[in-house]
C-alpha positions in Angstrom: -3.8 19.1 15.6 -7.5 19.2 17.0 -7.6 16.2 18.7 -7.5 16.8 22.6 -5.9 13.6 23.5 -2.1 13.0 23.5 -0.9 9.6 22.4 1.7 8.3 24.4 5.6 7.8 23.5 4.5 4.0 23.0 2.2 4.8 20.3 4.7 7.2 18.4 7.3 4.3 18.7 4.5 1.7 17.2 3.7 4.2 14.4 7.2 4.8 13.5 7.6 1.1 13.3 4.6 0.7 11.3 5.9 3.2 8.7 8.2 0.3 7.1 6.9 -3.0 8.5 7.7 -5.3 6.1 4.6 -7.4 7.6 2.4 -4.8 6.4 2.6 -6.1 2.5 1.2 -9.4 3.7 -1.7 -8.2 5.7 -5.2 -7.5 4.1 -6.7 -4.1 3.4 -9.1 -4.3 6.2 -6.1 -4.1 8.7 -4.3 -1.3 7.1 -7.5 0.8 6.8 -8.0 0.0 10.3 -4.6 1.2 11.4 -5.5 4.3 8.8 -8.5 5.2 10.9 -7.0 4.7 14.3 -3.9 6.8 13.4 -5.9 9.7 12.4 -8.3 9.6 15.4 -5.6 10.0 17.5 -3.7 12.3 16.1 -5.7 14.6 13.8 -9.4 14.6 15.2 -12.1 12.6 16.3 -13.7 12.1 13.4 -13.0 13.1 9.5 -12.4 17.0 9.3 -13.0 17.0 5.6 -16.2 16.1 3.5 -16.7 12.5 2.1 -14.9 11.9 -1.3 -17.2 11.1 -4.2 -18.0 7.6 -5.1 -15.3 7.4 -7.9 -12.5 8.2 -5.1 -11.9 4.6 -4.4 -8.7 5.0 -2.0 -10.1 8.4 -0.6 -13.4 7.3 0.2 -12.0 4.1 1.7 -9.8 6.0 4.0 -12.4 8.4 5.0 -14.8 5.5 5.9 -12.1 3.8 8.0 -11.7 7.0 10.0 -15.4 8.0 10.4 -15.9 4.0 11.4 -13.2 4.6 14.2 -14.8 7.5 15.4 -18.1 5.9 15.9 -16.7 2.7 17.2 -14.4 4.6 20.0 -16.4 7.9 20.4 -14.7 9.8 23.1 -12.6 6.5 24.3 -9.3 7.5 22.6 -7.3 5.3 25.3 -9.0 2.5 24.0 -8.4 3.1 20.5 -4.6 3.4 21.1 -4.6 0.4 22.9 -6.1 -1.2 20.0 -3.5 0.6 17.6 -0.8 -0.9 19.9 -2.3 -4.5 19.6 -2.4 -4.4 16.0 1.4 -3.2 15.9 2.5 -5.7 18.2 0.8 -8.2 16.1 2.9 -6.9 13.0 6.2 -7.3 14.8 6.4 -4.1 16.8 8.0 -4.6 20.2 7.0 -2.4 23.3 9.8 -0.9 24.9 12.3 -0.9 21.8 13.2 2.1 20.4 12.6 3.1 16.8 16.3 3.1 16.0 16.5 -0.8 17.5 13.3 -1.7 15.5 15.0 0.0 12.3 18.0 -1.9 12.8 16.0 -5.2 13.3 14.0 -4.8 9.9 17.1 -4.1 8.3 18.5 -7.2 9.2 15.6 -9.2 8.5 14.4 -8.0 5.5 15.0 -6.2 2.2 12.2 -3.5 2.6 13.8 0.0 2.0 13.8 2.5 5.1 12.0 5.1 3.2 9.4 2.8 1.4 6.8 3.5 4.2 2.7 3.0 4.1 2.2 6.7 5.1 0.4 9.3 3.0 1.7 8.2 -0.7 -1.7 9.0 -2.4 0.5 10.1 -5.6 2.6 7.2 -5.3 5.8 9.2 -4.6 7.8 9.1 -1.3 7.4 11.5 1.2 9.8 13.3 3.7 7.2 14.7 6.2 6.3 12.6 9.3 3.3 9.8 9.2 0.2 11.1 8.9 -2.1 8.4 7.2 -1.8 5.2 5.6 -0.5 5.6 2.1 -0.7 4.6 -1.5 -2.4 2.0 -1.9 -4.4 1.1 1.1 -5.1 -2.2 -1.2 -2.4 -1.8 -3.5 1.4 -3.1 -4.2 3.5 -1.5 -1.7 7.2 -3.3 -2.4 9.1 -5.1 -5.0 11.8 -7.2 -3.7 15.2 -5.9 -4.1 16.7 -9.1 -5.7 13.9 -8.9 -8.5 15.0 -5.2 -9.1 18.7 -6.3 -9.3 17.7 -9.1 -11.9 15.8 -7.2 -14.0 12.9 -9.5 -13.9 9.5 -9.2 -15.4 8.0 -8.0 -12.3 10.6 -5.4 -11.8 10.2 -4.2 -15.0 6.7 -3.8 -14.6 7.0 -1.6 -11.6 9.9 0.6 -12.9 7.7 1.4 -16.2 9.8 1.2 -19.0 7.8 0.0 -21.8 10.8 0.0 -24.1 13.0 -2.2 -21.5 9.8 -4.5 -21.0 9.5 -5.0 -24.5 13.1 -6.0 -24.9 13.1 -8.2 -21.9 9.8 -10.0 -23.9 11.4 -10.2 -27.1 14.8 -11.8 -25.3 12.4 -14.1 -23.1 9.9 -15.5 -25.5 8.6 -18.2 -22.9 8.2 -15.7 -20.2 5.1 -16.6 -18.3 3.1 -13.0 -18.3 0.6 -14.5 -15.8 3.4 -15.4 -13.3 2.7 -14.4 -9.7 5.3 -12.6 -7.5 6.3 -13.5 -3.8 3.4 -11.3 -2.9 0.9 -12.8 -5.5 1.0 -10.1 -8.1 1.2 -10.5 -11.8 3.2 -8.1 -13.9 -0.3 -6.5 -15.4 -1.3 -5.9 -11.2 2.1 -4.1 -10.8 2.1 -2.1 -14.0 -1.5 -1.1 -13.3 -1.1 -0.2 -9.7 1.8 2.0 -10.6 -0.1 3.9 -13.4 2.3 2.9 -16.2 0.1 2.7 -18.9 2.4 1.9 -21.7 3.5 -1.1 -19.8 0.2 -2.0 -19.4 -0.9 -1.7 -22.9 1.9 -4.0 -24.1 1.2 -6.7 -21.6 -2.3 -6.9 -22.8 -1.1 -6.7 -26.4 1.0 -9.6 -25.2 -2.2 -11.6 -23.7 -1.6 -10.7 -20.2 -4.8 -12.0 -18.2 -7.1 -9.3 -16.9 -9.0 -11.3 -15.0 -6.4 -12.6 -12.5 -6.9 -11.6 -8.7 -4.1 -10.6 -6.5 -4.1 -11.8 -2.6 -6.4 -9.1 -1.8 -8.8 -10.5 -4.5 -8.4 -7.6 -6.8 -7.9 -7.4 -10.3 -5.6 -5.3 -12.1 -8.3 -2.9 -13.2 -9.5 -2.4 -9.8 -6.1 -1.8 -8.4 -5.8 0.8 -11.0 -9.3 2.2 -10.0 -8.2 2.2 -6.4 -4.9 4.1 -7.4 -6.6 6.5 -9.3 -5.1 5.5 -12.7 -8.4 6.1 -14.4 -7.1 5.7 -17.9 -5.6 2.5 -17.1 -8.7 1.3 -15.4 -10.7 1.9 -18.4 -8.4 0.3 -20.7 -8.6 -3.0 -18.6 -12.2 -2.6 -18.4 -12.6 -2.7 -22.2 -10.8 -5.9 -22.2 -12.9 -7.7 -19.9 
């Protein structure tokens, strides 16, 4: 770690809480990016230690810019940066003084979010077993699907799983299904399939008439979600339909 500052135990407790805080699914991209920048500033180095990603790497560039912005804002004032991180964590439900294990138990009792569905370093959309080191897949993309939906085999859950054959069977057996219906987080099936990189599912939804112009709670279309998640083939397909 090139950072000379040693974050407090409270910081590490807060970071552990934020790896799977249910409240993160409802906060803006700006807050997620600010957390990312603060985390990198406090645990890696005062400023980005890699070159700025290219313009087409939307997700990577947004993260780099957030880190760089934190560097400019706090300069050598690491304690202030940590205080800001703890303030955001508290606003998102972290309770100072509680151990990570007690926080985890509280989250299990109050949400359906899986413990390993965290926000840290999921640039490829896959789970990682290493410790937290950055804000994950989708700084501005979908981070969870309600377990009840998964169990029921809903349109949204099938869009996330990406099985085009299962999705087609569902649509055939549910001819009145509302393709543009939003889930509890404001995403349509097209948003979810695009974010997860399921080209076949996206193509099927488009064939069935899914609306490409609808925006999620962060004011992003399915094409923009795909672009941020670096699913260029899907972004290109969706762009051609607009």
